[in-house]
Every structure is written in structure tokens, then in C-alpha cells.
N, C-alpha and C positions, 0 to 999 in steps of 0.2 A: 627931264623925261626919263633918262636912264635910271635916275634915283628912284622914281616911282615904280618902274618895272622891277628893279632890284628888290624894293620893299615888298611889292606884290608877290614876287617869287618867294621871298623869305617867309611871308605870312602864309603862303600856300604850303610851303614845306613844313612850317610849324603845325598848321592845321592837319596835314596828312600824318605828321608824327604823332600828334595827339590822338587822332583816330586809330592809328596802329596800336598805340599804348592801351587805349580803351578796349579795342578788340582783343588784344593780347591778354588783358586783365580778365575780360569776360571768358576767354578760352581757358585760362588757368583756373578760374573759379568753377567753370563747368566741369573741367577735368577733375578738380579736387572733389567736387560734389559726387561725380561718378565713382571716383576711387573710394570715397567714404561709404557710398551705397554698396559697392562691391564688398568692402570689408565687413559691413554690417550683415550682409547676406551670408557671407562666408562664416562669420561668427555664429549666426543663427543656425546654419547647417551643421557646424561642428557641435553646437549644443544639442541639436536634435539627434545627431549621430551618437553622442554620449548617452543621451536619454534612451535611445533605441537599444544601445548596447547593454545598458543596465537592465532594461526591461527583458531583453533576450536572456541575459544571465539569470534573472529571477525566474523566468519561464523554464529554463533548463533545470534549475533547482527544483521547481515544482514538479516537473515531469519525472525527475529522479525520485522525488518523494513518493509520487503516485506509483512508480514502478516498485519501490520498496514496499509500499502498502499492499500492492497486488501480490507480491511474493509472500508477505506475511499472511495475507488472507488465504492463499493457497496452502500454506503450512497449517494454518488454523483449521481449514476444512479437512485436512487429513486427520487431525485430532478430534475435531467436532464436525462431522458431516451433517448435512441437512436432511438426510434420509434415515428412516427407522429400519431400513433393510440391513440386517446384520450379516449378510453373506460375506462381505469383505472381512468382517471381524472374525468369522469362523475360519476363513482362509489364513488369517494371521495366527489364530490359535493352532492350526495344523502345522504351520511353519515353526512356531515356537516349540510345540511338542516334539517335532522332529529334531530341532536343534538341541534340546535337552534330554532326548531319549525318554520321553514321558508319553504314556498312552492317555488320550482323552476318551474316557469311557462313556460319558453322557454330557449333554448340554441341554439345559432347560432355560427357556426364555419366557418372561412374563410381559404383559402389556406395558407400553411406555406411559409414564406419568410425568406431568409437568412438575418441575422442581420449584421450591419456594422462591418467590420473587416479589418485588415491590408492587407488582400489579395484582398480587393475591391470586395467582392462577395455580398454586400448589395443589396437587392431587387431581387436576383435570386430566381426563384420559385423552390420549392422542387420537383415539378412534371415535371420540364423541362427535355428535352432529355439528356442534359449534366449531367453526374453524379457529385454529390457534394463530395468534398474531406472529408475525415474523420476529425472530430473535427470542422465541420461547425456548428455555432450556428444558429438555426432556431427559428423563432417566429410565433406562430399560434394565430391570432386574434380570441378572443372569446367574445361573448356578452351574458349576462345572464339577464333574467327578473325574479325577485323574489318578493314575497309578504309576509307580516307578520307585526307584530308590528315594530315600528321604532327601538326600542332597539334590537329586534331579528334580523332585517335586518342588523343593524350596527354590531352586534356580528358575523353574518354570514360573513360580509365583512372582519372583523378583522381575523376571522378564515381562510378565503381564503388567505389572505396576509401572514399569519404566518404558513400556512400548509406545508405539505410534498413536494408538487410540486412547483418548482420555477416558479414564474410568476410576472408580474408587472401590477398593476391596472392603467389604463390610464384615466378612468373617472368613476364617480359615481353620480347618480342623484336619487332623491326620489320624489314621488308625493303622495298626500293623496288619499287613496282609499275609495270612498263612502263619505257619509256625516257624519258618526259617528266620524271620526277622530282617531279611534283606530287602523287602519291598513294603511299601506303605500305600494306602489309598488316601487321597486328599479330597476334601470338599471345599470348594472356593465359591463364596457368594460375592457378587460384585454388581455395581451399577454402571452401565455403559451409557455415556452421554451423547445427546444429539442436540444441535442448535438449529431450530427451524429457520428456513430461508423464506424469501418473498413468495416463492411458488407454492409453499406448503399450505394446505388447507385443512 
């Protein structure tokens, strides 16, 4: 009888042990699966962070490029404004004349004309009824009569050609002023350029 009880107790203990082992194995398996899932999620987040970092760096580069382009456009607009109003140019002439001690005796301005282009708009008047497309290069013929010493007039001409406003000098002539030979009069013909913008009609 005792033997049967002992055997039963032993079998019960074995059964309990087996159950504990199985439960422990399931627990370890579940923990391993959770750990693997956490690692996979962490890896995915790290990959996403790297991708986001690269995208942010590229965006910063593009913003920097846009800023540079904006600055270049501002500089371009100083050289090639989108208005045919030459009042700012006249002010530049006065400053240049003062710098080189030259007198600007007369300024003559003709109507703006579209310059040669692939669109074939050369010769079109900026004051015509038909609106000019944005990006049309206009040329405004300007004639200047100046006086001063020869060196001063020549310095004025060089300053005009190397100034802020984009232009091309088409002719330059000088003549002696008076009998002393210390002063000359100069006639400068130039074309001042304008680049029409979206708002120009």
C-alpha cells in the first residue's frame, strides 16, 4: 500500500515537473518573441530616424540653395531691373559725375526696344499695345553729353561701363572745349538694358 502511495506521489511530482518545464519553455519562448519584436521595432525606428535625418539635411541644402538664388536674383535685378523708369539710373549718373568731377550737360533717352531673341521679338516697342512676355530683354538708347578734363571724362566712361547698371556703350567721342585745351566735351551713346518681369504688360 505504501509502495502504491509512494509511486503515486512520484508520478505526481514528475507530472508537476513536466508541467513546470513546459510552462517555463512557453514563458521563455514568449519572452524571446517579445524581445525579437522590440528589437525589430527599434531597428525600424533607427532606420526611419536615419532616413528622416538624411531628408532634413537635403532639405537644408535646398533651402540654402534657394537663399543663394534669391540673393543672386536681387543682384541681377540691380543690374537688370524690370522697369523702364530710368530715374534710378539718372541718380547713378549724378553720383558718378560727382565722383569724377565731370558735368553731365544733357541726357537724351529714346523709347525702349526689345532686343534680338529666339522668340523673334527684336524691334518691338515696349510701349506698343501688345503686352511683352516676361523675360523680354529691352534696350533703352541713351545719349549723354559730358564735360570736364579728358582724364575725368575717360574715368567717367570707365565707371559707367563698370557700374551697377547693365549697359553697353555704342559710341564715344570727345572734342576740345575752348582754346585752353584743359577741358573736353564728350558724347556717349549707350544702351541701358531692362528685363521684363511677370507684372510687365
